[in-house]
C-alpha positions, 0 to 999 in steps of 0.5 A: 535149082534152075536148069541143068543138062549133061551128056552121057555115053550110050552105045555109039550114041550120045544121051542128054539128061536134064532137070529144071524147075519148069517145063520151059527151062527143061526144054531150054536145057535140053536144047542147049545140051544138043547145041553143045554136042554140035558146037560148044556154045561159048564159041558161038556169038549172039548175032541173030535171033530166030523164032521157033514154034513146034506142036506135037501130040504129047510132051515126049513127042514135043521134046523130040520134035523141038530138038529135031527142029533145033537140029534142022537149023544146023543141018539146013541153015548151018545155024549154030545156037548160043542160047534158047529162050522158051516164051510159051509152052504146054504139053503139046506146043512150044514157042520161043527163040534161039540166038546164035550165028551161022557156022564159020569153019575158021572159028567153030570146031564141030563136035559129033555129027547128030543124025537124029533125035530118037525115041529110045529111052525117051522120058519127060516127067514131073518129079516133085517140084522139078521136071526131068528129061532124057533123050538119046541122040543118034550120032 
């Protein structure tokens, strides 16, 4: 099945739902879903690679903190994401790299402004042979 992420509407917010064969692919899919809300990834060139590492107290908090770290790359550094590769993950830490480029207002059309990644309806679970996740983005 590989990985898959889709957005859904949620009372003035945007939600992300994803499923994947592994926990690492689930985090990649959710991160790429977040990146698509900020700016369509197909418009972002693979110019620069950044290393990321996040630790948290459990897998649900890890997902929120991971997505917040990715959101911070845009909010603080104006870095847009084209792709994400998780190199190492367990239920309390994740390390990997993101590929993308700095925001260029002449080439990039921004989507919804994401204020925060929330814990509302947060879910990360293993169901049979796949991982599923759900998170609400405050826009």
